[in-house]
Structures are given as C-alpha cells and as structure tokens.
C-alpha positions as CSV (number, residue, x, y, z in Angstrom):
1,M,-7.1,-29.8,0.5
2,G,-5.1,-28.4,3.3
3,R,-4.2,-24.9,4.2
4,G,-2.5,-23.1,1.4
5,S,-3.7,-25.7,-1.2
6,V,-5.5,-23.1,-3.3
7,V,-2.3,-21.3,-3.8
8,H,-0.8,-24.3,-5.5
9,V,-4.0,-24.6,-7.7
10,V,-4.5,-21.1,-8.6
11,F,-1.0,-19.9,-9.1
12,G,2.2,-21.7,-10.1
13,R,4.2,-21.5,-6.9
14,P,7.4,-20.2,-8.6
15,H,5.3,-17.4,-10.3
16,L,3.7,-16.4,-7.0
17,D,7.0,-16.5,-5.2
18,G,8.7,-14.3,-7.8
19,R,5.9,-11.7,-7.5
20,L,6.2,-11.8,-3.7
21,D,9.9,-11.4,-3.9
22,Q,9.4,-8.3,-6.2
23,I,7.0,-6.8,-3.6
24,A,9.5,-7.5,-0.8
25,E,12.2,-5.6,-2.6
26,L,10.3,-2.3,-2.7
27,P,11.8,0.4,-0.5
28,E,10.3,1.2,2.8
29,K,8.5,4.5,3.0
30,V,9.9,7.4,5.0
31,A,7.7,9.1,7.5
32,S,8.3,12.4,5.8
33,D,6.8,11.0,2.6
34,D,3.5,9.9,4.1
35,A,1.5,13.0,3.1
36,G,1.8,12.2,-0.6
37,L,1.1,8.5,-0.4
38,H,-2.0,6.5,-0.6
39,P,-2.9,2.9,-0.7
40,V,-3.1,1.5,-4.2
41,F,-6.9,0.7,-3.9
42,Y,-7.6,4.3,-2.8
43,A,-5.7,5.7,-5.8
44,C,-7.6,3.4,-8.1
45,Q,-10.9,4.6,-6.6
46,R,-9.9,8.2,-7.2
47,G,-9.2,7.8,-10.8
48,A,-5.5,6.8,-11.1
49,G,-6.4,3.8,-13.2
50,R,-7.1,0.1,-13.0
51,F,-5.4,-1.9,-10.2
52,E,-3.5,-4.2,-12.6
53,H,-2.0,-1.2,-14.5
54,L,-0.8,0.4,-11.4
55,F,0.5,-2.8,-9.9
56,I,2.5,-3.6,-13.0
57,G,3.8,0.0,-13.0
58,N,4.9,-0.5,-9.5
59,L,6.6,-3.7,-10.2
60,E,8.3,-2.3,-13.3
61,S,9.4,0.9,-11.3
62,R,7.5,3.1,-13.6
63,I,5.2,4.3,-10.7
64,P,6.8,4.7,-7.3
65,A,5.7,2.3,-4.6
66,F,6.8,1.8,-1.0
67,L,6.2,-0.7,1.6
68,D,4.7,0.7,4.9
69,P,6.3,-1.3,7.7
70,S,3.5,-0.4,10.0
71,K,0.8,-1.7,7.7
72,K,0.1,-4.7,5.4
73,G,0.0,-4.0,1.7
74,K,1.6,-1.4,-0.5
75,R,1.3,2.3,-0.7
76,T,1.9,4.3,-3.9
77,H,2.1,8.0,-4.8
78,S,-1.2,9.6,-5.4
79,Y,-1.9,11.1,-8.9
C-alpha cells in the first residue's frame, strides 16, 4: 500500500471528497469573532456534546462553524 492507500480503503473517495468540499465551503472567521470561538474538540470537552453531533450540525448549518485561515481544523461557537 502506498501513501494515501488507507483513504481508499476506509472511505469511499467520493464520500470523503464531498465532506472535504463541505468543510472548504465554510466561511472564514473574522478576527473580531475570535473571543467567542473555540475548536470543536474544546467545545466537546466542555460539555457541548459529542463530536459527531457537533460536526453534523456544522455541516448542516445548524451550528455556526468557521475556518480559521491561520490554523488547521475548524472552530465553532462555544456553548
């Protein structure tokens, strides 16, 4: 197996590409919003709920989420 082979085994490539496209379409955060934003993992650890519920909520636009161009990953509003 070469580099990236696991992606083809674990996920169907079209499904993974679709999810990555959804994430890429999230709006970028504005510096003035930074005080009220936390990484998804931080919100989960502080009682916001399970990651998969927050992530689906983010993708369905029920829970605001923003891309932080200065960091990797997503940031979402705290609860």
